[in-house]
N, C-alpha and C positions, 0 to 999 in steps of 0.2 A: 364657819364657811365651809366646810368639810368636819363631818363628825363621824368618829369611830367607835367601838366601845369604850377605849381607855383616853381617845386623845379629842381637841379640838385645834386646827390647822385653819389658822385666823389671820387676818393683815395686824400686820404691828401695831402696838400703842408704847407711848413713852414711857412707860409702866414697865415695858421690855428693856429697854437698854440698858438698865444694870444689872440684871441676870445674863446678860447679854455678855457685856462687861467683862463681868465676873469669869463668864465661861472661856472668854479672850485673854484671857490672864492667867487662867489655868495649864500648865507646861504638858500637861497628861491630854487636856484635850485639844491644845493648837501640835500635837508631837508632827502630826504628818499634813499640818496643812499653813504650819510657819510661824514666823518670829510670832511669839508674843506682841500680844497687840496693847494700847493705852486705851484709853477710855476713847479719846478725839478719833483713833482709828476703828474701832469697834462700833461709834458715831458713825461714822462714815458708811461703815459697810450697813450698816440698819438705813443709814439715808439711800444710798446704792437701790437696797432693796424695797423699800417703797416706791421708789423713782419706779423700780422697774413694776410694781404692780400697778400702776398707772399708767404707764405706759404700755402695755402688754396686756394687762389682765390678770396676771399671774406670776409667782416669783419664789422664792424659797419664803414660804410662810413662816410665821412662829408659830409653834409648837404648846401648848397647853395640857395636860393631864384634866381630865374631866373632873376626877374626885377631888381634888385638891385643888382647882387652878393655879399651881404653879405651872410659869413659865418653865419649859424644861429643853428650848432649843428652836432650827430650824427643819422645814422639809418641805419640799415640791419642787416646782420644776418654775425654769428660765433659761432663755435662749443659752447654747453655747456657745464661747468663746470666740470672736470672730477671727479668721486669718488658721485655722486648724484643718487642716484638709480631710475630708469626714465629718466633720461635726457641725460648722461654721452651719449656721438657717437651722438646727435640728433643737428640739427642746432638750434637756438635761434637766435628770433627778440631781437634787442631792441633799445631805442632811447636815447634821452638825447637834449634838447631845451636849449636854451637860455633862461630867461622868457620875454625876450622882443617878441619871438615868441610864448608864448602861448594861447591859445585859439583860434588860427586861423585855425584848421585842420590840420596844417602843420606836425605833428606827426600822425596822421592819412592815409594822404596823402602817406606820407614820407614810412611807415608802409607798406602797399597796396601795393607800387611797389615792396619794396624789397620781398613781399612774391609773387608778379608774380615773381619775377625777380628767386626767389627757385624753384616753381615751374616750372619753363624755363629750369632750372639746373637740373631736376629730383627727388628734393626733395620732400618728401612724408607724412613730420612729420615736424611743427615744431613748440616748442615751448617759451613760455616767462616767465619770472617770476620777482615777486617784494615783497615789501611790505604790509603789508594789510591797511597799512593806506592812501599809495600812488594810491587812485582813480582814480587821474587823467590817472594814466598808464592803470588801470584796465579798463576804460572806454574807451578807445585806444583799448584794446586789443576787448574787447567785441563790437567796432563799425569796427573791421577787420575782426569779425570769429570767435576769439577765445573763448573755450568752456571751461570756471574752471576745472581743475581737482586736487578735495579736497583729496584724493588718493594718492597725487606727490608732497602734501606740507614737507617742510624741515625747517630744520634750517641750517644755515650758516655756514660749519662748520670751516669758517676760524672767526669765531666773534665769544665771552666772550656769556655765558648762559645769563647774564642780559644784553646782548646790545640790545636794545630796534628792531635794524635792522635784526635780529636774524631770527627774525621767516619770510620765504619766503612763495607765498602761487605760484600758476605754473597755466598757461593753452597755449592750446594745438590749432591748426588745422592740419586736415588733407586733401590732396588734394583729 
């Protein structure tokens, strides 16, 4: 679907479910994303991402290495969650990689390719969000040219007031 020098961003396949479930069971991977996921929860995420691809024509796609064909995570574009002022109705870029793929520039490479795809499809504004403690994702956001929008920061409406993952910061990039 989308190819870079080292990666392929593509639709999800059934054989992605096992390595994706392993990511969801990794406390380091899930540190800033939420609780550890069991297999059923992980499969439900994959099912939602596949459904988004069907409805929107894009999603957080599966990412594999070109040299090994190994599944290493996801990256892509989906619509930002409804009900969040300043974000609803805009495409959101996101990524999640297996710990073994960290620190090698894969997230930035996949994110740049996703942005390019979005621009080619006529998108004019793309947002991203994360928790303040997720400095790795914030660094990727900066590397791909996104700018902080503190005026759009929000508390995640599905998380309890005392949940440390509730506060979210927002970045954006405009074409």
